[in-house]
C-alpha positions as a printed Julia matrix, in Angstrom:
185×3 Matrix{Float64}:
 -69.83  32.96  38.61
 -71.71  32.24  42.49
 -71.7   29.29  44.71
 -73.01  28.87  48.23
 -69.85  28.36  49.56
 -66.81  30.86  48.73
 -63.71  29.57  47.91
 -61.52  28.34  44.86
 -64.65  27.67  42.43
 -65.82  30.91  42.7
 -62.91  32.14  40.58
 -62.93  32.59  37.0
 -60.4   30.56  34.06
 -59.13  32.74  30.79
 -61.65  29.73  28.94
 -64.73  31.56  30.77
 -63.06  35.33  30.42
 -62.74  34.21  26.21
 -67.04  34.31  26.19
 -67.3   37.25  28.51
 -68.52  40.41  26.31
 -69.52  43.25  28.37
 -70.42  45.83  25.76
 -69.0   49.12  26.14
 -66.14  47.41  28.93
 -63.08  45.99  28.72
 -61.85  43.02  30.97
 -58.99  41.49  32.57
 -58.86  38.24  34.78
 -56.23  38.63  38.17
 -56.3   35.59  39.98
 -59.47  34.19  38.72
 -61.14  37.33  39.4
 -63.04  39.67  36.68
 -61.99  42.76  36.88
 -64.39  45.47  34.15
 -63.16  48.68  33.35
 -64.46  51.69  31.47
 -63.0   51.6   27.4
 -59.72  54.3   27.39
 -60.71  57.15  26.11
 -60.07  59.14  22.82
 -56.57  60.25  23.19
 -55.38  57.23  24.99
 -56.18  55.49  21.75
 -54.2   57.94  20.0
 -50.81  56.81  21.67
 -51.41  53.5   21.86
 -52.36  53.97  17.45
 -49.48  55.95  17.49
 -46.82  54.0   19.84
 -48.04  50.89  17.68
 -47.06  52.82  14.47
 -43.56  53.5   15.85
 -43.02  50.68  16.71
 -44.1   48.53  13.72
 -41.61  50.78  11.46
 -38.99  49.6   13.62
 -40.53  46.1   13.4
 -41.41  44.92  10.6
 -38.73  46.09   8.1
 -36.95  43.34   9.57
 -39.11  41.07  10.61
 -37.78  41.48  13.75
 -41.41  39.88  15.36
 -45.19  40.56  15.92
 -47.31  43.83  17.4
 -50.42  43.63  19.36
 -52.7   46.2   19.59
 -54.59  47.82  22.18
 -56.3   45.11  24.7
 -54.99  42.03  23.29
 -55.02  39.21  26.06
 -51.76  36.92  27.5
 -52.27  34.21  29.95
 -49.73  35.3   32.61
 -50.83  32.22  35.02
 -52.81  29.63  35.31
 -54.82  27.69  38.48
 -55.91  31.06  38.87
 -55.6   32.94  35.68
 -54.02  35.67  35.11
 -55.54  37.57  32.05
 -53.86  40.63  31.45
 -54.7   43.31  28.15
 -51.49  45.79  27.78
 -52.04  48.9   25.25
 -49.22  47.59  23.16
 -47.22  44.37  23.36
 -44.33  42.86  21.18
 -42.85  39.72  20.89
 -39.9   38.1   18.97
 -40.06  36.22  16.01
 -38.7   33.03  17.47
 -41.24  33.32  20.22
 -44.78  34.16  18.22
 -47.67  32.59  18.92
 -51.11  32.58  17.04
 -54.33  31.66  18.53
 -57.76  32.39  16.53
 -59.35  31.58  19.47
 -58.56  32.58  23.52
 -55.16  33.77  25.0
 -52.26  32.62  24.21
 -49.99  31.8   27.3
 -46.94  33.39  26.54
 -45.17  37.05  27.58
 -44.87  39.42  25.04
 -41.34  40.76  25.12
 -42.07  44.36  25.58
 -45.2   46.14  26.84
 -46.92  49.16  27.08
 -49.25  50.63  29.66
 -50.66  54.28  28.73
 -52.01  56.12  31.76
 -55.53  56.65  31.25
 -56.9   59.86  33.96
 -58.66  58.06  36.51
 -55.51  54.71  37.11
 -54.33  54.3   40.45
 -50.51  54.28  40.68
 -50.82  51.01  43.06
 -53.23  49.4   40.03
 -50.07  50.24  37.59
 -47.48  49.06  39.35
 -49.2   45.64  39.61
 -49.69  45.47  36.26
 -45.79  46.16  36.03
 -45.19  43.23  39.17
 -47.55  41.01  37.05
 -45.61  41.48  33.45
 -42.34  41.73  34.74
 -42.6   38.41  36.68
 -44.42  36.46  34.5
 -41.19  37.21  32.09
 -41.9   40.61  30.54
 -37.96  42.2   29.49
 -39.52  45.88  29.38
 -42.4   47.26  30.64
 -42.84  51.28  29.42
 -45.47  53.06  31.15
 -46.02  56.07  28.7
 -48.24  59.47  31.49
 -49.62  61.35  28.5
 -50.98  64.04  31.11
 -47.48  64.46  33.24
 -45.98  64.0   29.57
 -43.09  61.47  30.99
 -42.73  57.85  30.42
 -40.88  54.89  32.86
 -38.88  52.02  31.71
 -38.98  49.09  34.4
 -36.93  46.21  33.91
 -36.62  42.33  35.75
 -33.25  43.35  37.55
 -35.81  45.78  39.61
 -33.96  49.54  37.34
 -36.84  52.35  36.61
 -35.48  54.76  33.78
 -37.63  57.7   33.97
 -38.28  59.66  30.73
 -38.62  63.03  29.74
 -40.63  64.75  27.96
 -37.1   65.35  25.64
 -36.31  62.01  25.84
 -36.58  58.46  24.32
 -37.73  55.73  25.27
 -35.96  52.21  24.91
 -35.64  49.18  24.59
 -32.15  48.24  24.41
 -32.17  44.21  25.26
 -35.65  43.0   23.05
 -35.39  46.0   20.13
 -31.65  47.32  19.97
 -31.78  50.23  18.09
 -35.43  51.24  18.66
 -34.84  55.64  20.04
 -38.81  56.22  20.34
 -38.83  60.19  21.13
 -41.56  60.58  23.62
 -42.84  63.86  22.47
 -43.0   62.42  18.46
 -45.4   59.65  20.79
 -47.5   62.24  22.71
 -48.18  64.73  19.46
């Protein structure tokens, strides 16, 4: 999008993002600015798939809600629009919204971000802040290279989970205890 006068008209909307197709890349929209990234690596995809599998074993038998796979976009803000795409997300049954096109304007209850080798700490923290500001109740950041995870909550608390410990989200998924070692195999 080009305009002779920089300003609001240069910003992309969530609807415009839905029409963007850049082969071999993933996209997000941050305050109206298009962000283009490389596809995640193979091990990243393995961890994301395993995470969804383990979460699904807890969520689906009890009909607790819905899980969303890697790079599903959620519209977190409008004017200018922000669309973020986590590696995994959960929305409780009473809040599930299905849209066939575009991005649902809803913050998931739980979001997981898996750190890739090229990720920068500042960008990861900005993602966590966007999720929490939008109303996400628990954000997991899983770092396979460091063999650890962090659990972020809206009250500002951060719990570090070591290789032999478990990820939890009691305020969202009661009874869920996910061993980090089982996730990173």
